[in-house]
C-alpha positions as CSV (number, residue, x, y, z in Angstrom):
1,M,114.8,117.5,120.3
2,M,114.7,116.9,116.6
3,H,118.0,116.1,114.8
4,K,119.6,119.3,113.5
5,T,119.4,118.3,109.9
6,V,115.6,117.8,110.1
7,S,113.7,121.0,109.2
8,H,110.2,119.4,109.0
9,Y,108.9,116.3,110.7
10,L,108.2,114.4,107.5
11,D,111.5,115.4,105.7
12,R,113.0,111.9,105.8
13,F,109.7,110.3,104.8
14,I,109.4,112.6,101.8
15,D,113.0,112.1,100.9
16,K,112.4,108.3,100.7
17,I,109.4,108.8,98.4
18,E,111.3,111.1,96.1
19,A,114.2,108.6,95.8
20,R,111.6,106.5,93.9
21,D,109.3,109.1,92.3
22,A,109.5,112.9,92.1
23,L,106.7,114.7,93.8
24,S,105.0,117.9,92.5
25,G,105.0,121.0,94.6
26,D,101.3,120.4,95.4
27,E,102.0,116.8,96.5
28,R,104.9,117.9,98.8
29,D,102.7,120.6,100.2
30,A,99.9,118.1,100.9
31,L,102.3,115.9,102.9
32,T,103.9,118.7,104.9
33,G,100.4,120.1,105.4
34,L,99.1,116.9,107.1
35,P,97.9,117.6,110.6
36,Q,100.8,116.4,112.8
37,K,101.3,116.0,116.6
38,L,104.9,115.6,117.8
39,V,105.2,113.3,120.8
40,Q,108.5,113.1,122.7
41,T,108.6,109.6,124.3
42,A,110.6,107.9,127.0
43,A,112.3,104.6,126.5
44,R,110.1,101.6,126.2
45,S,107.0,103.7,125.6
46,R,104.1,101.9,124.0
47,L,102.7,103.9,121.0
48,V,100.1,101.3,120.0
49,E,98.8,98.4,122.1
50,E,97.8,95.2,120.6
51,G,94.0,94.9,120.6
52,E,93.3,98.7,120.6
53,T,91.7,100.7,117.8
54,P,94.3,103.2,116.5
55,T,93.2,106.5,115.1
56,H,96.6,107.8,114.0
57,C,99.7,106.6,112.1
58,C,103.1,106.9,113.8
59,T,106.0,108.3,111.9
60,V,109.5,108.1,113.4
61,V,111.4,111.4,113.6
62,E,114.1,110.4,116.0
63,G,115.1,107.1,117.6
64,I,114.1,103.5,116.8
65,V,110.8,101.8,117.4
66,Y,109.8,98.1,117.0
67,R,106.7,96.1,116.4
68,S,106.2,93.0,118.5
69,K,103.8,90.3,119.6
70,I,103.8,88.4,122.9
71,A,103.2,84.6,123.0
72,A,100.9,83.0,125.6
73,N,104.0,82.2,127.7
74,G,104.9,85.9,127.9
75,R,107.9,85.6,125.5
76,R,108.3,88.5,123.1
77,Q,108.9,88.3,119.3
78,I,110.1,91.5,117.8
79,I,108.7,91.6,114.3
80,S,110.5,94.6,112.8
81,F,112.5,97.6,113.6
82,H,111.7,101.1,112.3
83,V,114.1,104.0,111.8
84,P,113.6,107.7,111.2
85,G,111.6,108.4,108.1
86,D,109.4,105.3,108.5
87,M,105.7,105.6,108.8
88,V,105.3,102.5,110.9
89,D,101.7,101.6,110.7
90,L,100.0,102.7,107.5
91,H,98.1,99.5,107.5
92,T,96.1,100.6,110.5
93,V,94.4,103.2,108.3
94,L,92.2,100.3,107.0
95,F,92.5,97.8,109.9
96,K,90.1,98.5,112.8
97,V,92.1,96.7,115.4
98,A,95.9,96.7,116.1
99,D,97.2,93.1,115.8
100,H,100.6,93.9,117.4
101,T,102.3,96.4,119.7
102,I,104.5,99.3,118.7
103,E,107.1,100.4,121.3
104,T,110.1,102.7,121.4
105,V,113.6,101.4,122.2
106,R,114.9,104.6,123.9
107,N,113.8,108.2,124.0
108,S,112.2,109.0,120.6
109,A,110.4,111.7,118.7
110,I,107.2,110.4,117.0
111,V,104.7,112.3,114.8
112,L,101.1,111.2,114.9
113,I,99.0,111.8,111.8
114,P,95.2,111.1,111.9
115,H,93.9,108.3,109.7
116,T,91.2,110.6,108.4
117,A,93.8,113.0,107.0
118,I,95.9,110.2,105.4
119,L,92.8,108.8,103.7
120,K,91.7,112.2,102.4
121,T,95.2,113.0,101.1
122,A,95.3,109.6,99.3
123,E,92.0,110.2,97.7
124,E,93.0,113.6,96.5
125,Y,96.5,112.8,95.3
126,P,96.9,109.4,93.5
127,A,100.7,109.7,93.6
128,L,100.6,109.9,97.4
129,A,98.2,107.0,97.5
130,R,100.8,105.0,95.6
131,A,103.5,106.1,97.9
132,F,101.5,105.0,101.0
133,W,100.8,101.7,99.3
134,Y,104.4,101.3,98.4
135,D,105.4,101.6,102.0
136,T,103.0,98.9,103.1
137,L,104.4,96.6,100.4
138,L,107.9,97.4,101.5
139,D,107.0,96.4,105.1
140,A,105.7,93.1,103.7
141,S,109.0,92.5,101.8
142,I,111.0,93.1,104.9
143,Q,108.8,90.7,106.8
144,R,109.4,88.0,104.2
145,E,113.1,88.4,104.5
146,A,112.9,88.3,108.3
147,L,110.9,85.0,108.0
148,L,113.7,83.5,105.8
149,N,116.4,84.9,108.1
150,N,115.0,83.5,111.2
151,G,113.7,80.3,109.7
152,R,116.6,79.1,107.6
153,R,119.8,80.8,108.7
154,D,121.9,80.0,111.8
155,A,122.4,82.5,114.6
156,R,125.6,84.0,113.3
157,A,124.1,84.6,109.8
158,R,120.9,86.0,111.3
159,T,122.8,88.5,113.4
160,A,125.0,89.6,110.6
161,H,122.0,90.0,108.3
162,L,120.1,92.2,110.8
163,F,123.1,94.5,111.3
164,C,123.6,94.8,107.5
165,E,119.9,95.7,107.1
166,L,119.8,98.3,109.8
167,A,123.1,99.8,108.5
168,V,121.6,100.2,105.0
169,R,118.3,101.6,106.2
170,L,120.0,104.1,108.5
171,K,122.4,105.1,105.8
172,R,119.5,105.7,103.5
173,V,118.2,108.5,105.8
174,G,121.7,110.0,106.5
175,L,122.3,108.5,109.9
176,V,125.5,106.6,109.2
177,N,128.8,108.4,109.9
178,G,131.6,106.6,108.0
179,S,131.1,103.0,109.2
180,S,129.4,103.9,112.5
181,F,125.8,104.5,113.5
182,E,123.7,104.8,116.6
183,L,121.8,101.6,117.4
184,P,120.4,101.7,121.0
185,L,119.4,98.0,121.1
186,T,120.1,95.7,123.9
187,Q,121.2,92.2,123.3
188,T,117.8,91.1,124.5
189,D,116.2,93.2,121.8
190,I,118.4,91.6,119.2
191,A,117.7,88.1,120.6
192,D,114.0,88.7,120.5
193,A,114.2,89.9,116.9
194,L,116.2,86.8,115.8
195,G,114.5,84.1,117.8
196,I,117.6,83.2,119.9
197,T,118.6,83.6,123.5
198,P,120.4,86.7,124.9
199,I,123.3,84.3,125.9
200,H,123.6,83.1,122.3
201,T,123.5,86.7,121.0
202,N,126.3,87.6,123.4
203,R,128.4,84.8,122.1
204,V,127.8,85.7,118.5
205,M,128.6,89.4,119.1
206,A,131.7,88.5,121.1
207,K,133.0,86.4,118.2
208,F,132.3,89.2,115.7
209,R,134.3,91.5,118.0
210,N,137.2,89.1,118.3
211,E,137.3,88.6,114.6
212,G,137.5,92.4,114.1
213,L,134.2,92.5,112.1
214,I,132.1,94.8,114.3
215,A,132.1,96.7,117.6
216,F,128.8,97.0,119.5
217,G,128.5,98.8,122.8
218,G,126.3,101.4,124.5
219,R,124.3,103.2,121.8
220,S,126.6,102.7,118.8
221,V,127.8,100.2,116.2
222,T,130.9,100.3,114.1
223,I,131.3,97.8,111.2
224,F,135.0,97.2,110.4
225,D,134.6,94.7,107.6
226,W,131.4,95.3,105.6
227,K,132.1,92.7,102.9
228,A,132.7,90.0,105.4
229,L,129.5,90.8,107.3
230,V,127.5,90.8,104.1
231,A,128.9,87.4,103.2
232,I,128.2,85.9,106.6
233,G,124.6,87.2,106.6
234,E,124.0,86.3,103.0
235,F,122.8,89.8,102.7
236,D,121.3,91.0,99.4
237,A,119.5,94.4,99.7
238,T,117.1,93.7,96.8
239,Y,114.2,93.2,99.2
240,L,114.7,96.8,100.5
241,H,113.9,98.1,97.0
242,L,116.4,101.0,97.2
243,E,115.4,102.8,94.0
244,G,117.6,105.7,93.3
245,P,121.3,106.1,94.1
246,S,122.6,104.0,96.9
247,D,126.1,103.1,98.1
248,L,126.0,99.9,100.1
249,H,129.7,100.0,101.0
250,L,130.2,101.4,104.5
């Protein structure tokens, strides 16, 4: 079931656009009028399989999804996480073959929008074409930061940085309550996103807990010392390009 604050499937996606640029009534109507199919998925459902030819873009309404690739030895690398309001795979409108897998973490609600409809809307409304382009550029910015995070920071800093990023992105779409938010990730998910082992992840999380920085359990996270976590993770939200009002203090 959709979150009670969502009146239309694309509300959060539209809100993110309008934090950067105001849309006209016609532009909003064009977005809300896109043909949409709501899909309620179970945990660990694959929305897009690497190697297939997608015909629709996936927009997250509820839950969290991730993009991943699998090495020849079977080990998974999570490339990015996506929260409600994200149109996960706009690039597939132009790419003919999916070069990675998109999968849900737990039960989720996803809206599928045909590529043909997105292309037609982009051609008819230049402001929306820019908005779609902006989102693909933002994905690239997040990927660059992830490359730095995993390549040049230690496990403690990587973990802190990931939690800071997800907190900011979830707060942006109204899904942080005080200093707490739902985050249904396993320690294996976190490890596969950060390029460390689950055992190492467990040790880092236990130390954060013992230091009174963060509580992580079940489906939720509470950050007790935001400034300390930001310092540990060397977190600077510039790469998230949060145009419009934003309060980064949880």
